[in-house]
N, C-alpha and C positions, 0 to 999 in steps of 0.2 A: 116244505114238500119238494120244491124245485131243487134245493140243495141236496136232498136225499137222492133224487133222481140222477143228478149229476154224478154223485158218488157211486151210484150203482152202475152207471155207464162206464165210468173210469175203471171200476173193479173188473167188469166183464171184458173191457178192452185189454186190461193187463193179463187176465186169465187166457184170453184167446190168443195172445201173442206168445204165450209160454211154449217152449219147445218140448218135443217128446223126448224127455231125458232118459237115457239108458242108465239103469241103476248101476252105480259104481260098486265094485267088489273090493273086499278087504285084501290087500296084497302086502300088508305090513310084515307078514311072516314068510314071504317068499324071498329067497336069497338069490341075488344075481350079482355078478361081478361087473365092474365098469372100469375099463382102462381107456383113457383118452390121451392120444399123442398129438401135440400141437406142432405138426410138421412145419407149418408156415413160419413159426417163430424161429425155428432152426435155420430154415432155408434162406430167409431174407436177412439173416444176421451172420452168415457163414463167410469163411475165407477158404483158400485152397486146401489148407490142412483139415479144417473141420468138415469140408465137403467129403473127404474120404471116409470119415466116420459115419457121415449121414448116408452115404451110399451103401455102407455095410449094414446099417440099421434098417434102411428102407430100400432094399435092392429092387423091389417091384415098381418103384417110382422113378428109376433111372435106367432107361434102355441101355443095353450093354455097349453099343457102339457109338453112343453120343459122347463127344469129347468133353472134358472138364470145362474147357473155355466157354462152351455153350451154356452150361449150367451157371457159371459165374456171371456170364452176361445177362442171363435171365434173372438172376437174383438181384441184379443192379438195375433192372429195367424200371424206368421212372413210373410208368403207368401201373405196373404190378406192385411196386412199393407203395404207391398211393392207395391201392386196394387193400394191401396188408395193413397200412396205418389206420385206414377206416375200420377194418375188421377189429383191430385192437380197441378202438373207441367204442364200437358197438357191443362187442362180446366180453371185453376185459379178461378176467380170469376164467371165464366160461363156466363159472360155478352154477349159475341159474340153469344153464343148459344141461349141465351134468345131472343136476337133480331131476330135471324133466325127462331126460333120456333114461335115467335109471328107473324112474317110475313107469315109463313106457315099457321098458324091458321086463319089469315085474308083471305087468298086465299081459304081455305077450306070453311069458312063461306060464302064467296061470291058465291060459287057454291052450297053450302048446307046451306041455311039460318037457319035451325033448329040446326045446329051444336053448341054444347056448349063446350067451352075449358075445357079439363080435367086438373086436378092438376098434375103437373109434379113432379115425385119423382125420384131423382137420387140415385143410390146405387152401391155397388160392388157386383157382382154375383159370384165371384170366377171362372171367365171364363166360364160362362154358355152360350155357343155359340147359343143354340136354343132359348134362351130367352133374346136376346139383348135388345129388346123393347117389352113391353106388354101393350096393350091398353084395358082397362076395363071400357069403357064408361066415368065415372067421374074421372078415374085415369089413368095416363100414367107412367109406370115404365121404366127407362132408365138405363141400366147397363153400366156405364162409362168405366169399365175395358175392354169392347169389342170395344173400339174406341180409343186406345192409340197410334196407328201407326203401320203399317205392320211390321216394322223391330224390334219391341220390342222382347226381348228374352223370355218373358212370353208366346209368341205365337209359340215357336219353335216346339211344339208337334202337331201343326195344319198343314195340307197340305198348301203349299204356295198359291195355287189357291183359298183357302178359306180365309186365314189370310191376304191376300193382301188388302182386303176391311175392315179390322179392323182399320179404320181410322176415325178421327173426321169429315172429310168431308162427311162421309156416315151417320152421326147421323140424320140429318134432312131427309135424303132419307128413312132411316129405319122407322122413325116416320110417314112419309107420307104414306109409304106402309101399315103400320099397321092400320092407321086410314082409308085409302082408302078401306080396306077390308070390312069395315062396310057398305059401299055403293055399294059393288060389290058382286054379288052372281052368281057363275059360274054354279052351278048345277053339274050333272053328265055328263060331256062331254066325248064322246068316240072317235069321229073322230079327226084326227090330225089337220085338218084345224080349228076345233072348239077350240082346245087347243091353237093353234097359235093366233087366234083372241082374246081369253080371256086373254092370257098373254099380247097381244098388248094393250088391253084396260087398264090393270093394269098400263102399262108403260105410256099410254096417261094420266092417272090420275096424274102421276108425272109431265108430261108436264104442266098440268093445275095448280097443286099445287105449283110447284117449277120451274116457267118459267125462273128464273135467272140462273139456273144451266146448265152446258154443258151436252151434251148427254152421254159422257163417264162417268161422275160422276153419272148420273141417273141410268145407267145400270151397273156400276161397272167395266167398261172396261178401259184398258190403251188407250191412244190416238192411239197407233200403232194397237191395236186390233180393235178399232172403224174404223180406216182407212181400215183395211183388210176387215171388213164386208162390208163397202160401196163399195170398189173396186171389191168385188166378189159377189155382190148382185144378179146379173143375173145368175151366175153359181150356186149359192145356190138354187135359185128358179127353175132353169132348172133341178137340181138334184132331188128336191122334186117332180116335175111334171113327169119327165121321169121315175122315180121309183115308181110312183103311190102311193105316201105317203099321199097326202092331205086328201083322204077319207079312209085311213087305220085306223083300230081300234087297231093296234098293240101297246100294252102298253110299249113296249121296246123303242118306239120312244121318249118318254119323257126322259128316261135316256140318250139317245143319243144326244138330241137337246134342252132339256128344263132344266134339272137338273144341279146343279152346278158341274162343271168338269173342268179339266185342258184344254181340247179342245173338240170340237164337233166330233161326230163319223160318218163320211161319209163312212168309210172303203175304202178310197182311199188316194192317196199320200198327199193331202192337209191337212189331219187331224191335224197334229201337228202344222200347221201354223194357224189354225183356233182358235178363242176363244170359250170357252164353252158357252152354252145357246144361240147358234146362232138362234134357233127357236124363242126365245123371241124377239130378235132383229128384225127378219123378220116379226113377227106378229105385232110388233110396227109400222113398215113401212106400213103394210096393213091398220092398223087402222088410221094412219095419212093420208093415201090416201083417206080413206073413209070420214074422217072429212073434208078434203079439197074439196071433190067433192059432198058433201051432206050438206044441210042446217039443221043441227040437233044440239041440245044442248048437253052438257056433260051428263046431266041426261038421255036424250033420248038414247045416245050412250050406257049407262050402261044397258038399258032395252031391247035393240034390240037383235034379234036372231043373233048368230054368223055367220050362213050361209048367212043371208041377208046382214050383214056387208061385208062379203067377196065378194059377187056377186055385190054389189053396190059400192065397193071401187074403181073400175076401176084401180086396182093396176097393175102397169107395173114397173118391176125392172129397176133400172138405169144400163145402159150399159157402 
């Protein structure tokens, strides 16, 4: 009997830890093109003659009045060459990433039929953290040196809570986020609940675009952090409600619960146990509840008023 009880406990523990998976859709018949240009492979192996061809092919990457000597000097920079060499080790022929990006593009086109696949251009940004991925309609720039792996020494100057997601597993997530912004316009939200719902909608786009990924990868949490958020969901919600934060316009709330940080700031004992950006995770659960309880399309979700989404979500935190 005791063995049976143990098995029952284990079973329900596994069930309770399962994520709310978004049903994947069949994109096998959706046709998208994918063209990837490995700019960094040309740049760090060029000479004066090949530089001229490169400038003709990628004029948007070469400011007009910068002399050739500067580009040649840059292509021979020791630190940048080290980043390039590491990117070659990590990504190789980029085939795995090509497959992932193509699958991502198919999902985006399924939800947005007018979507046209941008040309993907990989490059080395010299650790430009703010421009890991840039989407410019027909072009998508990906800085490979920002996805080399959290433990790389080149990231030593970054805070650990930021560099932890400088990993190749985050590449398709960052691409999906950037493209998703094209279809999402938040406007000037002031109340905290509106910010929560808007961040939740952005996360739900990742559910739709990247249904094969786990929740911790999509939000950039460790599995331990994700488990903490799930286990403390009711307490987080209770704190927001009892402290009358939902309809507050205090702009400090974003720095406490939305912005990247080593932990969220409740100003109570649990702070250092919590992951940063807990408001984004909670908003995600609200939007998931809304989509579960309302018959609306993804496009309709993006157009709905945030207050309406919250009221119709029937959100109840897990206890």
